[in-house]
C-alpha positions in Angstrom: 105.5 96.4 114.0 105.3 94.1 111.0 101.8 93.9 109.3 100.1 91.0 107.9 100.5 90.7 104.2 97.9 92.7 102.3 97.1 90.5 99.4 96.7 86.6 99.3 99.1 84.6 97.0 98.2 83.9 93.6 98.8 80.7 91.4 102.2 79.0 91.2 105.0 80.7 89.3 105.8 79.7 85.8 109.3 78.8 84.9 109.6 82.1 83.1 108.7 83.9 86.3 111.0 81.6 88.5 113.7 83.2 86.5 112.5 86.8 86.0 111.9 87.1 89.8 115.0 84.9 90.9 116.3 87.9 93.0 113.4 87.9 95.0 113.2 84.2 95.3 116.4 84.1 96.9 115.3 86.5 99.8 113.6 84.6 102.7 111.5 87.8 103.3 110.0 87.8 100.2 110.6 84.2 98.5 108.2 82.4 96.4 105.1 83.1 98.3 105.7 86.8 98.7 106.4 86.9 94.7 103.0 85.3 94.4 101.4 87.9 96.5 102.9 90.8 94.4 101.6 89.0 91.2 98.2 89.0 92.6 98.0 92.6 93.8 96.3 95.5 92.3 98.2 98.9 92.8 96.9 102.2 91.6 99.6 105.0 91.1 98.3 108.7 91.1 100.6 110.6 88.7 102.9 109.6 86.2 105.4 112.4 86.8 108.5 112.8 89.1 107.6 110.3 91.7 105.1 108.0 89.6 108.0 107.7 87.1 110.3 105.5 89.5 107.3 104.0 91.4 105.8 102.6 88.3 109.1 101.2 86.9 110.1 99.4 90.1 106.6 98.2 90.7 106.5 96.9 87.2 109.9 95.3 87.7 108.9 93.8 90.9 105.8 91.9 89.2 102.9 93.8 90.5 100.1 92.1 88.8 97.8 94.9 88.0 98.7 98.6 87.8 96.4 101.4 87.0 98.1 104.9 86.1 96.0 107.9 86.6 97.2 111.2 85.3 95.5 113.6 83.0 98.6 115.8 82.0 100.9 115.9 78.9 104.5 115.3 78.7 106.5 118.6 78.6 110.1 119.4 77.7 110.6 120.5 81.4 109.4 117.0 82.7 112.3 115.3 81.2 114.7 116.5 83.9 113.3 114.0 86.6 110.3 112.1 85.0 112.4 109.3 83.6 109.5 107.2 82.2 109.2 109.4 79.6 111.4 110.1 76.7 112.2 113.2 74.4 110.1 111.9 71.8 107.2 111.5 74.3 107.0 115.4 74.4 103.3 116.6 73.6 101.9 112.8 74.4 99.6 111.9 77.1 101.6 110.9 80.1 99.4 107.8 80.6 99.9 106.5 77.1 104.0 107.1 77.6 104.1 105.2 81.1 101.8 102.4 79.8 104.1 101.9 76.9 107.2 102.0 78.9 105.6 99.6 81.7 104.7 96.7 79.1 107.8 97.0 77.4 109.6 96.4 80.9 107.4 93.7 82.0 104.7 91.8 79.9 103.5 90.1 83.2 101.9 93.1 84.4 98.4 94.2 83.3 98.7 97.9 83.3 95.5 100.2 82.6 95.6 104.2 82.0 93.2 106.8 83.2 93.0 110.1 81.6 90.3 111.5 83.8 91.1 114.4 86.2 90.7 112.7 89.5 88.9 114.8 92.3 86.8 114.7 95.3 83.7 113.6 93.2 85.4 110.7 91.5 88.4 109.5 93.4 86.6 106.7 95.4 85.1 105.2 92.3 88.7 105.4 90.2 90.6 103.8 93.3 88.0 101.2 94.3 89.2 97.6 93.9 92.8 98.3 94.4 94.7 96.9 97.4 97.1 99.6 97.7 97.5 103.3 96.3 100.6 105.4 95.9 100.1 109.2 95.5 102.6 110.7 93.4 100.4 113.9 92.4 101.7 117.6 92.7 98.7 119.7 94.1 96.7 119.7 97.3 93.2 119.4 95.8 94.4 115.9 94.5 96.3 115.0 97.7 93.3 115.4 99.5 91.0 113.8 97.2 93.1 110.6 97.0 93.6 110.5 101.0 90.0 110.9 101.8 88.6 108.3 99.1 91.7 105.8 100.3 90.3 106.5 104.0 86.6 105.6 102.7 87.7 102.6 101.0 89.8 101.4 103.6 92.8 101.1 101.2 96.3 102.2 102.6 98.1 104.9 100.8 101.9 105.4 100.2 102.2 109.1 100.3 105.2 111.5 99.4 105.5 115.3 98.7 109.1 116.9 97.4 110.0 120.5 97.7 113.2 121.5 96.0 115.9 119.5 98.1 113.6 118.1 100.7 110.7 115.4 100.8 108.4 113.8 103.1 107.2 110.0 102.9 105.1 107.8 105.0 101.9 105.6 104.8 98.3 106.7 105.6 95.8 104.1 106.4 93.2 105.2 109.0 91.7 101.8 109.0 94.5 99.7 109.7 94.3 96.7 111.8 93.1 97.0 115.5 96.4 97.9 117.5 98.0 99.4 114.8 98.9 103.1 114.2 96.2 104.4 112.0 97.2 107.7 110.9 95.7 109.6 107.5 96.8 112.8 105.7 94.5 115.0 107.8 96.2 113.9 111.2 99.7 115.4 109.6 97.8 118.4 107.7 94.2 118.8 108.7 93.8 121.4 106.0 95.5 122.3 102.7 97.4 125.7 102.8 95.8 128.6 101.6 96.0 128.8 97.6 99.3 130.3 96.5 101.1 130.1 99.6 103.2 126.8 98.9 104.8 127.1 95.1 104.2 124.4 92.9 107.4 122.7 91.3 107.4 124.9 88.3 107.8 127.9 90.5 110.2 126.5 93.2 112.2 123.9 91.3 113.1 120.3 92.6 116.5 118.4 92.1 115.8 115.6 89.8 117.5 112.5 91.3 115.4 113.5 94.8 112.4 112.5 93.3 113.6 109.2 91.8 115.1 108.5 95.3 111.7 108.9 96.9 109.6 107.3 94.3 111.9 104.3 94.6 111.2 104.2 98.4 107.4 104.5 97.6 107.7 101.4 95.7 109.5 99.7 98.4 106.7 100.5 101.0 104.1 99.1 98.7 106.1 95.8 98.3 106.5 95.6 102.2 102.7 96.0 102.7 101.7 93.6 100.1 104.1 90.9 101.2 103.9 91.5 104.9 107.5 92.0 105.6 109.6 94.5 107.4 108.4 97.7 109.3 106.3 100.0 107.3 106.1 103.8 107.8 102.7 103.7 109.2 102.8 105.9 112.1 106.2 107.8 111.0 106.9 110.4 108.7 110.5 110.1 106.9 111.8 113.6 106.5 114.6 113.6 103.8 117.3 116.4 103.1 119.4 115.5 100.1 121.6 118.5 100.6 122.5 117.5 104.2 122.5 113.7 103.0 120.1 113.0 106.1 117.2 111.1 107.0 115.2 111.8 110.0 111.5 110.5 111.1 108.9 112.0 113.1 106.0 110.0 115.0 102.6 110.5 113.8 99.5 109.1 115.4 95.9 109.4 114.6 93.5 111.8 116.3 91.8 110.4 119.3 88.4 108.4 118.3 89.2 108.8 114.6 88.9 105.7 112.6 88.9 107.2 109.0 89.2 110.5 107.4 86.2 112.8 107.8 84.5 114.4 104.8 86.8 117.3 103.7 85.3 120.7 105.4 85.8 123.9 103.5 88.5 126.0 104.7 87.6 128.7 107.1 88.6 132.1 106.5 90.2 132.7 109.9 93.2 130.8 111.4 92.6 127.1 111.6 94.1 124.8 114.4 96.5 122.2 113.2 95.7 118.9 115.0 98.9 117.4 116.6 99.6 113.8 116.6 99.2 113.6 120.5 95.9 115.0 120.1 96.8 118.6 121.2 96.5 121.5 118.6 99.3 123.8 117.3 97.2 127.2 116.6 98.0 129.5 113.7 99.0 133.0 114.3 98.7 135.3 111.2 101.3 137.6 109.9 99.3 140.8 111.3 99.0 139.4 114.7 102.5 138.4 115.1 103.8 141.7 113.7 101.6 143.4 116.4 102.9 141.2 119.2 106.4 141.6 118.4 105.9 145.3 119.4 104.2 144.5 122.8 105.7 143.5 126.0 104.7 139.9 125.7 106.5 139.3 122.6 106.7 135.8 121.6 109.9 133.7 120.9 110.4 133.3 117.3 111.9 130.1 115.8 112.7 130.0 112.3 113.2 126.1 111.2 114.2 126.8 107.4 117.5 126.0 106.1 120.4 128.6 106.4 120.4 129.4 103.0 116.9 130.4 102.7 117.3 133.1 105.4 118.6 135.5 102.8 115.0 135.8 101.4 114.1 137.6 104.6 113.5 136.7 108.3 111.2 137.7 111.1 112.8 140.3 113.0 114.6 139.0 116.2 114.0 135.5 115.1 116.3 132.7 116.5 117.1 129.8 113.7 117.4 126.0 114.2 116.8 123.9 111.3 113.8 121.5 111.3 116.3 118.5 110.6 118.3 119.5 113.6 115.6 120.3 115.9 113.9 116.7 115.2 117.2 114.8 115.5 118.8 116.3 118.4 116.7 116.8 121.6 119.5 119.0 123.1 119.0 121.7 120.2 115.9 122.9 121.6 117.5 123.8 125.2 117.3 127.4 124.4 113.7 127.6 123.3 112.0 128.8 126.4 109.0 127.0 127.8 107.5 129.9 129.9 106.6 132.0 126.8 104.5 131.5 123.6 106.9 130.2 120.6 105.9 131.0 117.3 107.4 128.4 114.9 108.3 129.7 111.2 109.3 128.1 107.8 108.7 129.1 104.2 105.0 127.9 104.1 104.0 126.1 107.3 104.5 122.4 107.0 108.2 122.5 108.4 106.8 124.5 111.1 104.2 122.4 111.8 106.5 119.3 112.1 108.8 121.3 114.4 105.7 121.9 116.7 105.3 118.1 116.8 109.0 117.5 118.0 108.9 120.3 120.5 105.3 119.0 122.0 107.1 115.7 122.5 109.7 117.5 124.7 107.0 118.9 126.6 106.3 122.5 125.0 103.0 123.6 125.3 102.8 127.4 124.0 103.4 126.6 120.5 102.2 128.5 117.5 102.7 128.3 113.7 103.1 131.3 111.4 100.1 130.8 109.1 101.1 130.6 105.5 105.1 130.9 106.6 107.4 133.3 105.2 105.5 133.6 101.7 102.7 135.1 103.7 104.8 137.4 105.8 103.9 140.6 103.9 107.1 142.7 104.4 110.0 140.1 105.0 112.8 142.0 106.6 116.6 141.0 105.9 118.0 140.9 109.6 120.4 139.0 111.4 119.1 136.0 113.3 120.7 134.1 116.1 122.0 130.8 114.7 122.2 127.6 116.6 
């Protein structure tokens, strides 16, 4: 479903702008009116790192009228492998300063502002107010949830992405989207952040540089589509990208019943937390201890590992079957061997891919689904073991 344009068109283009944006003006989908919308828009980009770098460059090139860059970090030498808005000479500088300098050099039409304050739950709504759209390129869960909750409160659409090594998720959250439009938020996908330490940061896990360039560019495209009201946005769909397999899959995502915007962020409970499913159901967690105990009993669950094959060398839950999440979400027949008459525990490295696998299985009628809380990172004694691979 195509949404109405997010921004009203600004003044007529100058002769210089007609030349600069001529490739947009040649396109019926954007044209002169769409370019005027872009020039009148106000966009906030959280993070001037791997995702923020390409997003900022392409937003500036497209003629976004006002861009706010929010980042409290300094450029480090290790950033240069993927954060292409910065140069070697910028090491030690504030990322905001480096990013602003590059954006201004690229397009003087753009009014660009930097915010070096740390963005958190206490100030996110204040910093993000008065923007038409927000892109979240942050790299930690506290910031992601603060941004998502603030955007829900402000009624602003959020273009969101997350990258892990060679995989990425990309979507649009907008809990207050126009009536009749799918209106999911971050908490519909991941109701609570994972426990501290269960998901390694980029500095611990690594990431392939071109992947963040690809995803950041796609984030900028989603922003352009929303601002101009063209195409089909990723609202209501999560795009799963696997660059090693050169595949892209989409998974439907819906808001929880009765939700119009994200609720205030509750504290994470000490025990297992149900994960809200897109269809209104829940996928309960099972702790590693409980799973280990159940595997010894007569009612042992069916364990399905949804990681990529190369990750199995890090250890597996004994007896687990294996179907990569990319296969499971793309091919309905791949789940034929998964039983419907016993509990199924889904396992990945940290939890998110298992939750996505649960979404796919639930859409095929599976009900007795569980997610291993914390994934293999929380499995205290991973045991190398042969698994049944499909």
